[in-house]
N, C-alpha and C positions, 0 to 999 in steps of 0.2 A: 129090801135092798141087798142085804148080805147074800140072799139066795141067788140074786141076779149076778152079783160079783163072782160068786163061786161057780155059777153056770158058765159065765164068760171065761173064767180062768181054766175051767176044764176043757174049753175049746179056744185057747188063747190065739190060735191061728186066725180066728175070725174077729178078734177084738179090734184090730186096726180098721176093718171094714165097718164094724158097728159104730165106732167112734167117728169115723169119717162121715158116715151117713147121718148120724145124729147132728153133727155140726152143720151139715148142709141144710138140715131142717131149720136150724137156728136162723139161717138167712131168710127164711119165710116167716120169721118172727115166732116160730114155735119155741116155747120157753125151755131151751136147752142151754144151760150155763156153760160158756166156754171155759171159765175157770175150773168148773167141776170136771169137764172133759180132760183138761190139762192134768189135773190131779189124778184122775183115774188112769190115764195113759202112762203117766210117770210112775204111779204105784205098780201097775202091771209090768212096766219095763224093769223096775227095781227087782221084782220077784222073778221075772223071766228075761234076763239080760240079752238072750239071743233074739228077742223080739224088739229090742230098743229102737233100731232104725225104722222098722215098720210102724211102730206106735208113734214115734215122734213125727214121721212123715204124715201119718193119718191125721193127727191133731193139728199140725201146722197147715197142711193143705186144706183140711176141712174148715179151719178158722178163716183162712184167706179167701177161699172160694165162697164161704158163707157171706163174707163182707161184700164181695162182688155181686152176689145174688141180691142182697139187700139194696145196694146202690142201684143195680139194674132195675129192680122193681120200682124204686122211686123215680128213676129217670124215664122209664118207658110206660109205666102205668100211672104214675103221678097221682093226682087227686082221686082217681078211681079206687085207690087202695082204701079210702075211708069207708067204703062199703063192705070191706072184708073184716070179719070179726077179729081176726088176728092182728090187724093194723089199726082198727078204729081208735083204740086208746092212745096211740102215739101220733095220730094224725091231727092233733090239736094245733090249730093255726098259730097260736101264740108260741108254742114250743118250736114249731118249724121256723117261724120268723126269728126267734131268739138264736137258734142254732145257725141259721143262715147269716145272721149278723156276726156271729163269731167267725164263721168262714170268711166273710167279707173283711172283717177287721184284722184277723190273725192268721188267715190262710191255713196252710198245712199244719201249723202248730196246733190248731184246734183238733185236727185228726190225730196227730201224734200224742197229744196229751189225753184226748178223749178215749184213746185205745186202752188206757189203763184204768178208766173209770168203770166200775161194775154197775149192776142193777139195771140193765136195759138201756143205759146211756149210749152204748156202742151202736145199737141198731138205730136209734134216733139220729145219731151222727151220720151213719151210712145212708140211711133213707133220705135225710135232708140234703146230703151232698147230691144224691140222684135227683131229687125234686128240684133243686136249684140248678140243675144241668151243669154241675162242676165238670171241668174237663176230665174225661174218662181216663186218659193216660196219666194225668197228674194224680188223680185219685188212686189209680192202681199202683203207681210207684210209691206214693206216700204211704199207702196202706201196707204195701209190701214191706217197707222199712219198719213201720210200726208193728206189724204182725210178727215179723221176724224177731224184733227186739223183745216183745212181750212173750212170745212163745218160748224162745230160748231161755229167757230169765226164769219164767215160772216153771217150765218143765224141769230145768236144772235144779231149781230150789226144791221142788216137790220130789224129784228123783233122789236127791241127796238126803233130805231131811224127813220126807214122808209126812205122816200124821202130826208130828211134833210142830211143824211149821204152819199147819192149816189155820190154827187160831190166830197166829200173828198176821198171816196174809189176810184173814177175814177182817181183823182190826184195821189193817192198812187200807183195805178196800173201803171200809166204812169211812175212814178218815178222808180218803180221796174223794168219795162221793160227797161228803159234807163240804169239803174244800171246793169241789166243782160247783155245787149248788150255791155256796156263798159267793164265789167269784161271779157266777152267772147272775145272781140277784144284784150284786154290786153294779155290774155293768148295765143290767136292765134298768135299774133305778137311776143310774147316772145318765143314761141315754134318755130316759123318760123325763127327767128333770131338765135336761138341756133343751128338750123340744118345746 
């Protein structure tokens, strides 16, 4: 990994394009962690301040367009995605129904909160929004707000504190994930018992 980072730093002018391209792949469910790309972009920006605008634009636009790709795949390809290896694991009907229920019950708050939950939850949210034919404009606007907020916050924190903050952010991510799973389980069992 260090050799890749040093290679990119020796050719820093290409880093924004590499980060942008990797994030677009994440929209197709290729396991490229958005948080990792935010950290890499911010770290490169801290070491190369002249590249800060390009690096932030790359990670921000890459993350947002990745979300739209995932939403679009769910909306236009729908159940056919279950035949693609990259999507087969998250095309579990129970997961889709559960997330669709959150959208139905909590609307855009699901997307805004879910944007901060790591470990592949984001792609499930975006894909499910597409599968459920959520209004495309509403999705795009809500995700733009959520993506802007998360990108600015995480990029700024990583830019300012670098490696020192990574462990704290990882612990917060784990806590958010556990919280999201707990809330999801609570509402799932509450709904199941009410039925």
